[in-house]
N, C-alpha and C positions, 0 to 999 in steps of 0.2 A: 504494500500500500504506500509506504513512504517513498519507495523508488518511483512509482508511477506519478504520485502527486508532485514531488519535488523536481522531477525531470519533465513534467508537463507531457506525459505520455498518454496515449489513448487507453481506455479501460480494458480493451481486448488484448492489450500487451501481455497480460498474465496468462493468456491461453496460446500465445504465439509459439510455434515450435522452435523458432530461432532463439527465442528468449531462453528456453530451457537447455539449449546447447551450451550456453555460456554461464550458467548459474546452477548452483546446487539447492536453490530454494525449492520448497515443496510446491508442487503444481496446484493452483486453485482455479476455480471457474469465475466467470464474470459475476454470477449470482452470489457467490461467496464474497467476492470483493465488494459488491453493492451492500450486502448485509454488514460487512465490516465498516464501510463508510458511514452507513446509517447509525451504527452503534457509536462511532466516534463523534458524529454530529450530536447525538442525544447527550453524550457525556459532556461535550463542550457547552451545550445549552444549559445543563444543570450547573456547571461551574459558573457561567456568566450570570445565571439567575441568582445564585447565592451571593455573588460579589456586587451586583448592581444595587445601589441604594434606592431609596424611594424617589428622590429627585436626582435628575441626571440630564445630560445633554446628548444630542445626537448629531453625528456627522454623516452626510449622505452624498453619494455621487452616482451618476447613472451613465451608462454607455450602451450603444447598440451594436449588435453583431448578427449578421445574416437575418436582418429584419426582425430580430428579437431584441427587446429593450430590457436591460437588467438594472437592478438597483442594489447598490451596496450600502449598508447602514452600519456605522460604527458607533459604539457607545462612547461617552466621555464623562468620566467621573474620577474622583480622588479616592485612593485607598491606602491607608497607612502613610500618608504624606507623599504618595507617588501618583502621578496621572496615569490612568488606565484607558486603553482604547480597544476594547474587545470588538469582535465582529459578530453581532447578533444575527445578521441576515445578509445573504447575497443571492438573489433569486430573480426570476423574470417578474416584471411588474404587472403584466396583463395576463390573467388566467381565464378570462372569459371573453366571448366576442363583443360584449357590451362595454368592456374596459377601454380606456384611452390613456393618453399620457398627461391628463390634466392634474392639477393640484389636488382635486377631490379624490382621484384614483390613488395618488401617493398617500393621502391621508388615510384612506380605507386600508391600504396595504400595511401602513405602520400600525394602525389601531389593531387590526387582526393579528399581526405578527407578534406585537408586544404582549398582548393579552394571552394569546394561545401558547406561546413558547416561554414567556418570562413572567406572566402574571403581573404585568405592568400596564398602567393606564397611559395612553398617549398624552393625556392632559397633564401628566405629572412631570413631563420633561421641561427643563428651564430655558433652553436655547437650542438653536439649530445652526449648523455650520455647513456651508455649501457654496456653489457658484452663485453669482448674482443674477441668475436668469429669472424670468418672470415666474416660472412655476415655483421655484424655491421662495420667492418673495410672497407669492400668493399663499403658499403653504404656511409660512410664518404668520401671515395675517389671519388665516383660518384658526390657528392655534393661539394667537395672541402672544407669541414669543418673539424675542429679537433674533434676527438673522445675522450671524457673523459671517460676512462675505469672505470668500477665498481670496487672500491677498495676491496669490500668484495669478489668479484670474483677473484681478484689478490691473496688475502690472502688464499682463498680456494685452488687455484691451487698450491700455494707455499707449503701448508701443505700436500696436496696429493702427491706432488713430494717428500717431506720429508719422507713420510711414506714408500716409496720404500726402504729406507735404513734399515728399521726395519720390513720389510714385513714378515720375518720368525717368529719373536717374536709375531707379531700380529696374524699370522695364528695359532700359538700354543694356544693363548688365545681364539680365535674364535672357534677352535675345542673343547676346554674345555667347552665353554658355552653350547654346545649341550649335554654334558654328565651329567649335573646336572639336578635334577628334577624341577628346577625353570625355569620360562619363560626366554629364553635367551635374553640378550641385545647384539646385534651384530653391527658391523661396516657396514656402507653403503658407496658406492663409491661416491655418490653425496654430502654427508654431512660429513665433517671431525669430527664434534662434536659428531657424533655417535660413533666414535672410542674412543674419550675421555670418553664417558659414559661407553663404554665396559671395558676399562682399569680400570676406577674408580670402576666399579661393581666387577671386578676381585679381586682387593685388599680388598674390603669389605668382599668378600666371602672366601678369602684365609685362614684366621685364623680358619674358620670352616671346610674347606675341606682338609686342608693339612695333616690331620691324617686319611682321608678316604682311606681305602685299595683299593677300587674300582677305585679311581681317582689318586692314587699315580703315576702310570705310565704315566699319561697324564699331570701332573703338570710341569710347566716350572722350570728349574733349578735356583740356586741362581744367576748365572751370568745374566740369562735372566730377573730375577726379578729386578736386579739392573738397567738394561737398561730400563725396563718398568717403574720403579719408576721415573727415570730421564725423560723419555718421558712424563709421567703424569705431572711432574713439568713444563716441557716446554709447554705442551698443555694448562696448566692453565694460563700461560702468554698470549698465543695466544688467549685463550677464552676471557680474559679481554679486549684485544685490539678489538677483533671481536665484542664484546658487545658494546664497546664505538663507533664503527663505525656506529651503528644503530641510534645514536642520531641525531636529526635534526639540531643541532647547530654546528656540526663538519665541519670544512673547509678542503680544500686540504692541507693547511699548517699544520693543526692538524694531518692529516693523515701522512704527511711526517715525522713529529716529532715522532709519534707513531711507524711507520715502522722502522725508523732509530734506535730507542731505542731497538726495538725487534731484529733487526739484530745484535746488539752488543752481545746479548745472543745466537742468533740462526743464524749464518752466512749462513747456507745452504738455508735459505728462500730467499736469495738475488736473486735467479733465477727468481722470479716473483714479488717481492715487492721492489726491488732495484730502485733507481731513474732513471736509464737508462737501464732498462731491455728490451729485444727484444720484449716482449709482449706489450709494450706501443706503441700505434699507433702514437701519436703526442708528442714525448718526449720534443721538444723545447717548445711547448705550455704549457704542464703540468709543466715544470720547471719554465716557466715564471709566471704561476699562483702563484706558491709557493713564488717566489721572490717578486712579487707585494704585496701579502698578508702579507709578512714579512717586507714590507717597504724597500726593497732592489732594487728598480727600477734602481739605478745607476749601479748595477752589471749585468744587462741584457746584454746578448751577442747580436750580430746583428741578428742571427737567431731567438732568443727569442723575440727580439723587433719586428721583422717582423711578427711573429706569432700572435702578439697582435694588429696589426693595424685594424683588423676587429672590435675590441672593442673600438676604439678611439672615443671620443665625442668632439665636438667643444664647447669650453667655450664661453659664451657670453661676448663680449667686453664691458667694461664700457665706456660710452660716456664721453667727456670732461666736459660737463655741470654737469653730475652726479658726476664726480670726484670732481669738484669744490664744489658742494653742500655738499658732504661727508666731504671735508676738512673744510668747514665753520662750519658744524655741530659739527665736532670733536673739533674745536677750541672753540666754545661756550660751549661745555660740559666741557672742561678743565677749562675755566674761571669760570663757575658755581661751579665746584668742589672746586676750590681754594677759592672762596667767601664763600662757605659753611664751609670749614675748618677754615677760618678766623673768621667767626661769632661764631663758636663753641669753640674757644680757650679761654684762661683765660681772665678775665676782665682787662681793661686798668687801670694803676695806676696813670695816669695823672689827 
């Protein structure tokens, strides 16, 4: 089972004759493998159910493959001072002909899955994390919870919008990539990093193709090259920030610092990574997160304070007896400390 899953092999691999030529593992059927997978799934669900607190957050992401749309749902909560991100579900979103990809279908999927497998109410989760698409924003509205937008998605949209200002220069490079005998490195609409790779490849090839008579008419001019070099430098900064965003230790405060520093050099990106951009679903909530993480709770506005009430916890009150015991203990510790200092001092001369 571990071999098939970790190597991303088809399930019939366990019955393949060639497989057993090179292994001494016991032969099993696909049916046995299915039962084993189901047993592991049930065990994992029991563990997640035991660990998940009453209030929690959810991280969701969807993707399509062969006309089938899948939804992955991660939990988000703290246990023993450590953040936990289990995977409660990864399954097709639509299970009947009447289903669609609307926010209502997502809500039905979450409600049924959480109650059936984990005995949790969908109304008990505190926040959701995901792309800033309409469906996720609508889902957050239906549940009356804040949506923490994916910061990598913010950055990608900002860069894609930035590319519109230099679209003609990028088109020139893209057309040139097709005219060389080498395998072209092209930009893709879904990943801005592909444009960075394309421009980087262009300047690596430029010194070899600038004297090629067949390509002379297709080469960008000096002014275009200057703009492209500047763009490459700008994208290098964006790339460094994008890479840092993938780290598991990055907080929303770190993100705000990185984005603000990036905006100092690239103001056009403010349309999507500014602190109060229109794409942010819950601006008061996200601004409050940053201030709390920065230790600036005194600077919270009324709207920001109200957005954090769902996260408030009641501190345990110390009883009078416990307070007296603590005071007595503290007094004795001070006496013992003074006595220890006195006995360790210089000897008496009397």
